[in-house]
C-alpha positions as CSV (number, residue, x, y, z in Angstrom):
1,M,-10.8,111.1,-148.3
2,K,-14.4,112.3,-148.1
3,L,-15.3,110.3,-151.2
4,N,-13.9,107.1,-149.6
5,V,-15.9,107.7,-146.4
6,L,-19.1,108.3,-148.5
7,S,-18.5,105.2,-150.5
8,A,-17.9,103.1,-147.4
9,G,-21.2,104.5,-145.9
10,V,-23.2,103.7,-149.0
11,L,-21.8,100.2,-149.1
12,G,-22.6,99.6,-145.4
13,V,-26.2,100.9,-145.7
14,T,-26.6,98.8,-148.8
15,M,-25.6,95.6,-147.0
16,W,-27.9,96.4,-144.1
17,A,-30.8,97.0,-146.5
18,A,-30.0,93.6,-148.2
19,L,-30.2,92.0,-144.8
20,M,-33.5,93.6,-144.1
21,L,-34.9,92.4,-147.4
22,L,-33.8,88.9,-146.6
23,L,-35.5,89.0,-143.2
24,M,-38.7,90.6,-144.6
25,Y,-39.0,88.0,-147.4
26,P,-37.3,84.9,-146.1
27,H,-36.6,81.9,-148.3
28,D,-36.7,78.2,-147.5
29,W,-33.0,78.1,-146.7
30,I,-33.4,81.0,-144.2
31,T,-34.7,79.5,-141.0
32,L,-35.1,80.4,-137.3
33,A,-31.9,78.4,-136.7
34,N,-29.5,80.0,-139.2
35,A,-31.0,83.6,-139.5
36,P,-29.2,84.8,-136.3
37,V,-25.8,83.7,-137.7
38,L,-26.5,85.5,-140.9
39,L,-27.6,88.7,-139.1
40,I,-24.5,88.7,-136.9
41,L,-22.2,88.1,-139.9
42,V,-23.7,90.9,-142.0
43,S,-23.8,93.3,-139.0
44,S,-20.1,92.7,-138.3
45,I,-19.3,93.7,-141.9
46,Y,-21.3,96.9,-142.1
47,S,-20.1,97.9,-138.6
48,L,-16.6,98.3,-140.1
49,L,-18.0,100.7,-142.7
50,L,-20.4,102.8,-140.7
51,P,-20.0,105.0,-137.5
52,L,-20.5,103.2,-134.2
53,A,-23.8,104.8,-133.2
54,L,-25.4,104.1,-136.6
55,S,-24.1,100.5,-136.6
56,L,-25.7,99.9,-133.2
57,T,-29.0,101.4,-134.3
58,L,-29.1,99.4,-137.5
59,S,-28.2,96.2,-135.6
60,A,-31.1,96.8,-133.2
61,M,-33.5,97.4,-136.2
62,A,-32.3,94.1,-137.8
63,V,-33.0,92.2,-134.6
64,L,-36.4,93.7,-134.4
65,M,-37.1,92.8,-138.0
66,F,-36.0,89.2,-137.3
67,N,-38.4,89.1,-134.3
68,Y,-41.2,90.5,-136.4
69,Q,-40.7,88.2,-139.4
70,M,-39.4,84.9,-138.0
71,V,-40.0,84.5,-134.3
72,P,-43.4,83.0,-133.5
73,P,-46.0,84.4,-133.4
74,V,-44.8,86.0,-136.7
75,H,-45.8,89.6,-137.8
76,T,-45.9,90.7,-134.2
77,F,-43.4,91.9,-131.7
78,H,-44.8,89.6,-129.0
79,V,-42.1,87.2,-127.6
80,D,-42.4,84.1,-125.6
81,L,-39.7,84.9,-123.0
82,R,-39.2,81.3,-122.0
83,E,-38.8,80.0,-125.5
84,H,-37.3,82.9,-127.6
85,G,-36.5,85.7,-125.1
86,I,-33.0,84.5,-124.5
87,L,-32.4,84.0,-128.2
88,L,-33.3,87.7,-129.0
89,I,-31.4,89.1,-126.0
90,T,-28.3,87.0,-127.0
91,M,-28.6,88.1,-130.6
92,M,-28.9,91.8,-129.6
93,G,-25.9,91.5,-127.2
94,V,-23.7,89.6,-129.5
95,S,-24.5,91.9,-132.4
96,W,-23.7,95.0,-130.4
97,L,-20.6,93.5,-128.8
98,V,-19.2,92.4,-132.2
99,T,-20.0,95.8,-133.7
100,Y,-18.3,97.6,-130.8
101,L,-15.2,95.4,-130.8
102,L,-14.7,95.5,-134.6
103,R,-15.2,99.3,-134.6
104,R,-12.7,99.6,-131.7
105,Q,-10.2,97.4,-133.5
106,K,-10.6,99.5,-136.6
107,Q,-9.8,102.6,-134.7
108,I,-6.8,101.0,-133.1
109,A,-5.5,99.9,-136.5
110,A,-6.1,103.4,-137.9
111,R,-4.1,105.0,-135.1
112,E,-1.3,102.5,-135.5
113,H,-1.2,103.2,-139.2
114,Q,-1.2,106.9,-138.6
115,Q,1.6,106.5,-136.0
116,A,3.6,104.5,-138.5
117,Q,3.1,107.2,-141.1
118,R,4.3,109.8,-138.6
119,I,7.3,107.8,-137.7
120,L,8.2,107.5,-141.4
121,Q,7.6,111.2,-141.8
122,L,9.9,112.0,-138.9
123,M,12.6,109.8,-140.4
124,Q,12.3,111.4,-143.8
125,W,12.4,114.9,-142.2
126,S,15.5,113.9,-140.2
127,E,17.2,112.7,-143.4
128,K,16.3,116.0,-145.2
129,L,17.7,118.0,-142.3
130,R,20.9,116.0,-142.4
131,E,21.4,116.7,-146.1
132,V,20.5,120.4,-146.3
133,E,23.3,122.9,-145.8
134,D,21.1,125.6,-144.0
135,P,18.1,124.2,-142.1
136,H,16.5,127.7,-142.0
137,T,15.6,127.2,-145.7
138,L,13.3,124.3,-144.7
139,L,11.1,126.4,-142.5
140,P,8.2,126.5,-145.1
141,Q,8.2,122.7,-145.3
142,L,8.2,122.5,-141.5
143,V,5.2,124.8,-141.4
144,Q,3.3,122.5,-143.8
145,L,4.2,119.3,-141.8
146,V,3.0,120.9,-138.5
147,R,-0.2,122.1,-140.1
148,A,-0.9,118.7,-141.4
149,L,-0.5,117.2,-137.9
150,T,-2.4,119.8,-135.9
151,E,-6.2,119.1,-135.5
152,N,-7.8,121.6,-133.2
153,C,-5.7,124.7,-133.9
154,R,-7.0,127.8,-135.6
155,S,-3.6,128.6,-137.0
156,V,0.1,127.7,-136.6
157,V,2.9,130.3,-136.4
158,L,6.6,129.3,-136.6
159,G,9.7,131.4,-136.4
160,F,13.3,131.4,-135.3
161,Q,14.1,134.6,-133.5
162,E,10.8,136.3,-134.5
163,P,7.5,134.8,-135.5
164,E,6.9,134.6,-139.2
165,L,3.2,135.4,-139.5
166,P,1.2,133.9,-142.4
167,A,-1.2,136.2,-144.3
168,G,-4.3,137.1,-142.3
169,T,-2.7,136.1,-138.9
170,T,-2.0,138.6,-136.2
171,L,-0.6,138.1,-132.7
172,N,-1.4,140.2,-129.6
173,K,1.1,141.4,-127.0
174,L,0.7,138.4,-124.7
175,Q,1.3,136.0,-127.6
176,F,4.5,137.8,-128.6
177,E,5.7,137.7,-125.0
178,G,4.9,134.0,-124.8
179,F,6.9,133.4,-128.0
180,Q,10.0,135.2,-126.6
181,A,9.6,133.4,-123.2
182,C,9.5,130.0,-124.8
183,L,12.5,130.9,-126.9
184,K,14.4,132.1,-123.9
185,E,13.5,129.2,-121.5
186,N,13.7,126.4,-124.1
187,K,10.6,124.8,-122.6
188,A,7.0,124.3,-123.7
189,L,4.4,126.8,-122.4
190,G,0.7,126.3,-122.1
191,K,-1.9,124.0,-120.6
192,S,-0.5,120.6,-119.3
193,T,3.1,121.8,-119.7
194,G,3.6,122.9,-116.1
195,R,4.4,126.4,-117.1
196,Y,2.0,129.3,-117.7
197,E,-1.0,126.9,-117.8
198,N,-3.4,129.8,-118.0
199,L,-2.5,130.5,-121.6
200,D,-5.0,129.5,-124.2
201,D,-2.3,128.8,-126.9
202,L,0.4,126.2,-126.9
203,Y,4.1,127.2,-127.3
204,L,6.5,124.5,-128.4
205,P,10.3,125.2,-128.7
206,M,12.7,124.0,-131.4
207,R,15.0,122.4,-128.8
208,G,18.7,122.1,-129.2
209,K,21.0,120.8,-126.5
210,S,21.9,124.2,-125.2
211,K,19.1,126.5,-126.2
212,A,15.9,126.9,-128.3
213,Y,16.5,128.0,-131.9
214,G,12.8,128.8,-132.7
215,V,9.2,128.4,-131.5
216,C,6.0,126.9,-132.9
217,L,2.9,128.7,-131.7
218,C,-0.4,126.7,-131.9
219,L,-3.3,129.2,-131.8
220,G,-6.5,127.7,-130.5
221,D,-9.1,127.7,-127.7
222,N,-7.5,125.9,-124.7
223,V,-5.1,123.7,-126.6
224,D,-3.9,121.0,-124.3
225,L,-0.5,119.3,-124.6
226,D,-1.7,116.1,-123.0
227,G,-5.1,116.3,-124.6
228,A,-3.6,116.7,-128.1
229,P,-1.8,113.5,-129.2
230,W,-0.4,115.3,-132.2
231,A,1.5,117.7,-130.0
232,R,4.1,115.0,-129.2
233,D,4.7,114.4,-132.9
234,V,5.0,118.1,-133.6
235,Q,7.5,118.5,-130.8
236,A,9.6,115.7,-132.3
237,L,9.7,117.5,-135.7
238,L,10.6,120.7,-133.9
239,D,13.4,119.0,-132.0
240,Q,14.9,117.7,-135.2
241,M,14.9,121.2,-136.6
242,G,16.5,122.5,-133.4
243,L,19.3,119.9,-133.4
244,A,20.0,120.6,-137.1
245,C,20.3,124.3,-136.4
246,E,22.7,123.5,-133.5
247,R,24.8,121.3,-135.8
248,R,25.0,124.1,-138.3
249,E,25.9,126.7,-135.7
250,N,28.7,124.4,-134.4
251,L,30.0,123.8,-137.9
252,L,30.1,127.6,-138.5
253,R,31.8,128.2,-135.2
254,A,34.4,125.5,-136.1
255,Q,34.9,127.0,-139.5
256,S,35.3,130.4,-138.0
257,A,37.9,129.1,-135.6
258,R,39.8,127.4,-138.4
259,E,39.8,130.6,-140.4
260,L,40.9,132.6,-137.4
261,A,43.8,130.1,-136.9
262,Q,44.7,130.4,-140.6
263,N,44.6,134.2,-140.4
264,Q,46.9,134.1,-137.4
265,K,49.3,131.8,-139.2
266,T,49.2,134.0,-142.3
267,R,49.8,137.1,-140.2
268,S,52.8,135.4,-138.5
269,L,54.3,134.3,-141.9
270,F,53.6,137.8,-143.2
271,L,55.5,139.5,-140.3
272,T,58.3,136.9,-140.6
273,S,58.6,137.7,-144.4
274,I,58.8,141.4,-143.7
275,A,61.5,140.9,-141.1
276,H,63.5,138.6,-143.4
277,D,63.2,140.8,-146.5
278,Q,64.2,144.0,-144.7
279,R,67.0,142.6,-142.6
280,T,69.6,142.5,-145.4
281,P,69.1,146.1,-146.7
282,L,68.9,147.5,-143.1
283,A,72.1,145.7,-142.2
284,S,73.8,147.3,-145.3
285,I,72.5,150.7,-144.3
286,M,73.7,150.4,-140.7
287,T,77.1,149.1,-141.8
288,S,77.6,151.9,-144.3
289,A,76.4,154.6,-141.9
290,S,78.7,153.2,-139.1
291,A,81.7,153.2,-141.4
292,I,81.1,156.9,-142.4
293,L,80.6,157.9,-138.7
294,E,83.5,156.0,-137.3
295,Q,86.1,156.3,-140.1
296,A,85.1,159.6,-141.7
297,D,88.7,161.0,-141.3
298,Q,90.3,157.9,-142.8
299,L,87.9,157.5,-145.9
300,S,88.5,159.1,-149.2
301,K,85.8,161.0,-151.0
302,E,85.2,158.1,-153.4
303,E,84.7,155.7,-150.5
304,I,82.3,158.0,-148.7
305,R,80.4,158.4,-152.0
306,H,80.3,154.7,-152.4
307,Y,78.8,154.2,-148.9
308,A,76.3,157.0,-149.5
309,E,75.2,155.5,-152.8
310,L,74.9,152.1,-151.0
311,I,72.8,153.7,-148.2
312,R,70.6,155.4,-150.9
313,D,70.1,152.1,-152.9
314,E,69.3,150.1,-149.8
315,S,66.9,152.7,-148.5
316,E,65.1,152.6,-151.8
317,Q,64.9,148.8,-151.4
318,V,63.5,149.2,-147.9
319,A,60.9,151.7,-149.3
320,R,59.9,149.2,-152.0
321,L,59.6,146.4,-149.5
322,T,57.5,148.6,-147.3
323,D,55.2,149.6,-150.3
324,N,54.8,145.9,-151.1
325,A,54.0,145.0,-147.5
326,L,51.4,147.8,-147.2
327,T,49.8,146.9,-150.6
328,L,49.7,143.3,-149.6
329,A,48.1,144.1,-146.3
330,R,45.5,146.2,-148.1
331,L,44.7,143.5,-150.6
332,S,44.4,140.9,-147.8
333,G,41.7,142.7,-145.9
334,D,38.0,141.8,-145.9
335,Q,35.7,143.1,-148.7
336,V,38.6,144.5,-150.8
337,Q,37.4,146.9,-153.5
338,V,40.0,147.9,-156.1
339,P,39.1,150.5,-158.7
340,M,39.7,149.3,-162.2
341,Q,39.5,150.8,-165.7
342,L,40.7,150.2,-169.2
343,E,44.4,150.7,-169.4
344,S,47.0,150.5,-172.2
345,V,49.6,147.7,-172.0
346,E,52.2,149.9,-173.6
347,D,51.6,152.7,-171.0
348,M,52.0,150.3,-168.1
349,V,55.3,148.8,-169.5
350,A,56.6,152.3,-170.2
351,A,55.8,153.4,-166.6
352,V,57.6,150.3,-165.2
353,F,60.7,151.2,-167.3
354,Q,60.6,154.8,-166.1
355,R,60.7,153.6,-162.5
356,L,63.6,151.3,-163.3
357,R,65.6,154.1,-164.9
358,Q,64.9,156.4,-161.8
359,R,66.5,153.7,-159.7
360,R,69.5,153.7,-162.1
361,Q,69.4,150.0,-162.9
362,L,72.6,149.1,-164.7
363,H,71.0,146.3,-166.8
364,L,67.5,147.0,-168.1
365,P,65.6,144.1,-169.6
366,T,64.9,143.5,-173.2
367,V,61.3,144.3,-174.1
368,K,59.1,142.8,-176.8
369,V,55.5,143.9,-176.9
370,Q,53.2,142.5,-179.5
371,A,51.5,145.1,-181.7
372,G,47.7,145.7,-181.5
373,L,47.2,144.5,-177.9
374,P,43.7,145.4,-176.5
375,L,43.1,147.5,-173.5
376,L,42.9,145.7,-170.2
377,N,40.4,146.2,-167.4
378,C,42.8,146.5,-164.4
379,N,44.3,148.6,-161.7
380,M,47.3,150.2,-163.3
381,V,49.2,150.9,-160.1
382,L,49.0,147.3,-158.9
383,V,49.9,145.8,-162.2
384,E,52.9,148.1,-162.5
385,Q,54.0,147.2,-159.0
386,M,53.7,143.5,-159.8
387,L,55.8,143.8,-163.0
388,D,58.3,145.9,-161.1
389,N,58.7,143.2,-158.6
390,L,59.1,140.4,-161.2
391,I,61.6,142.4,-163.3
392,D,63.6,143.6,-160.3
393,N,63.9,140.1,-159.0
394,A,65.0,138.8,-162.4
395,I,67.6,141.5,-162.8
396,K,69.1,140.7,-159.3
397,H,69.4,137.0,-160.0
398,S,70.1,136.8,-163.7
399,G,73.2,135.1,-164.7
400,A,74.6,137.8,-166.9
401,P,73.9,141.4,-168.0
402,H,71.2,142.0,-170.5
403,T,69.7,138.5,-170.2
404,V,66.4,139.5,-168.6
405,E,63.5,139.6,-171.1
406,L,59.9,140.9,-170.9
407,N,57.7,139.5,-173.6
408,V,54.1,140.7,-173.8
409,T,51.8,138.7,-176.1
410,R,48.2,137.8,-176.7
411,R,47.0,134.3,-176.5
412,E,43.5,132.7,-176.3
413,G,41.6,135.6,-174.6
414,E,44.5,136.6,-172.4
415,V,47.5,139.0,-172.4
416,L,50.6,137.3,-171.1
417,F,53.5,139.1,-169.4
418,D,56.5,136.7,-169.5
419,V,59.6,137.7,-167.5
420,T,62.6,135.4,-168.0
421,D,66.1,135.4,-166.6
422,R,69.2,133.2,-166.9
423,G,69.7,132.7,-163.2
424,K,70.1,129.5,-161.2
425,G,66.3,128.8,-161.4
426,M,64.1,127.3,-158.8
427,N,62.9,123.8,-158.1
428,A,59.2,122.9,-157.5
429,A,59.5,123.1,-153.7
430,Q,61.1,126.6,-153.9
431,I,58.4,127.8,-156.3
432,A,55.6,126.5,-154.1
433,Q,57.1,128.1,-150.9
434,G,58.7,131.2,-152.3
435,D,62.5,131.1,-152.5
436,R,63.6,133.8,-150.0
437,S,67.1,133.7,-151.5
438,R,65.6,135.2,-154.6
439,G,63.7,137.9,-152.7
440,L,60.3,136.3,-153.4
441,G,58.9,136.5,-149.9
442,I,56.6,139.5,-149.6
443,G,57.0,140.2,-153.3
444,L,55.7,136.8,-154.3
445,Q,52.7,137.0,-152.0
446,L,51.9,140.5,-153.4
447,C,52.1,139.2,-157.0
448,L,49.8,136.3,-156.2
449,A,47.3,138.7,-154.5
450,V,47.4,141.1,-157.5
451,A,46.7,138.2,-159.9
452,Q,43.8,137.0,-157.8
453,I,42.3,140.5,-157.6
454,H,42.3,140.7,-161.4
455,A,40.9,137.2,-161.9
456,G,44.2,136.4,-163.6
457,R,46.9,133.9,-162.9
458,L,50.6,133.8,-162.1
459,V,52.7,130.8,-162.9
460,F,56.4,130.1,-162.2
461,S,58.3,127.5,-164.2
462,S,62.0,126.7,-164.1
463,K,64.6,124.2,-164.8
464,A,67.6,124.0,-162.5
465,G,70.5,126.1,-164.0
466,S,68.4,127.5,-166.9
467,G,66.7,130.5,-165.2
468,L,63.1,131.3,-164.1
469,L,60.0,132.1,-166.2
470,A,57.3,134.1,-164.5
471,S,54.1,134.2,-166.5
472,F,51.4,136.7,-165.5
473,A,48.1,136.5,-167.5
474,L,45.3,139.0,-167.5
475,P,41.9,138.2,-169.1
476,V,40.9,140.4,-172.1
477,P,37.6,142.2,-171.5
478,A,34.7,141.0,-173.7
479,D,34.2,144.3,-175.4
480,Q,37.9,144.3,-176.4
481,E,37.9,140.9,-178.0
């Protein structure tokens, strides 16, 4: 920029010097009649290149040289007012008028160009704010834009809830209070703002529709809002940032509302599933207990034993459903942290079978475990609970005794636990929603949560009338590959 100004100045002075040489050493084609036209033409050109005061001075010197060299009597500054006085005065006036008007027009064109650049800059800034996910990340770019616009400020400080001070900049107590007042009132503070006009600095808010989301503090000596044309452009940039912050806040609020509604819906489904899954065993317990209490004298020992065993089995079922519900509630909380360590697949399968034997299951599944399986990084309790749910559900709904199978194999960086039965199976809709007739309400949700916690996957596949296949896959740790 400085190089361009210097080049323009050198070119303007050169043209003026060439004009002076032509006036000092005139040729036959330069006469008293056409020299004024040449002088005004050249002066109008170098007036576009030089400052106004210098252009007026050089124009006056050119008119004096014209008088000295070409107006009779030549080589003197004596002028016959009746014959050449009006010519010289007209030349001087026209030269100065052309110089002033051209210079003024150049300033107007420069301001229009600058304003067009600022409008384009504002449009680009608006597009950038529209595309960015978090407007707060663009604060350093906003600082650069504001600093490029400000002209008579010592420093510029921007911030959202607190000012972010650049290196070497400090604020006094009054400036901190002004920052907070501007943020709270969502209005500009300082000279020509109508508020706290005794302040030396200018405070401009990042205005949203409802509140200010930040403040720009222009530090300077008596910075004037009306006396600083750039302040309007800075305020436009800040308003764009404020509106972008408000849009983001509204989006986050809407997202939070959607998540809250989804959580309420999930909680409602959760409670409904608990009530549905526990209704059947509780009904059996109440029926058996009522029969013993009301017909104790009429029942044989075998019948009483039968009702007692039924109460015990259904109580165990209620306990299992309660454990599932509590585990699922714990896994559904925020910031869930589940301890994991390397566990043996064979140990987990053996623990599940021990639990099945303790419940005196009549038909235990057939087990096939591939040899040489690696250790898995998992929570043993959760995996056992998940396998217990899948096997227990398969035993209940299998078509015939000893038709449930558990196959544990390794495939492509995963260990697969496949539980199959020969029951009636499930269609795609029942798999997606969880078929409550198969007891897959809370249990299914728990199994899905356990799979998600372990970065694994749980897939159900079935053909009507051919049973159900539940495939639970756990990733093999890298050090166990």
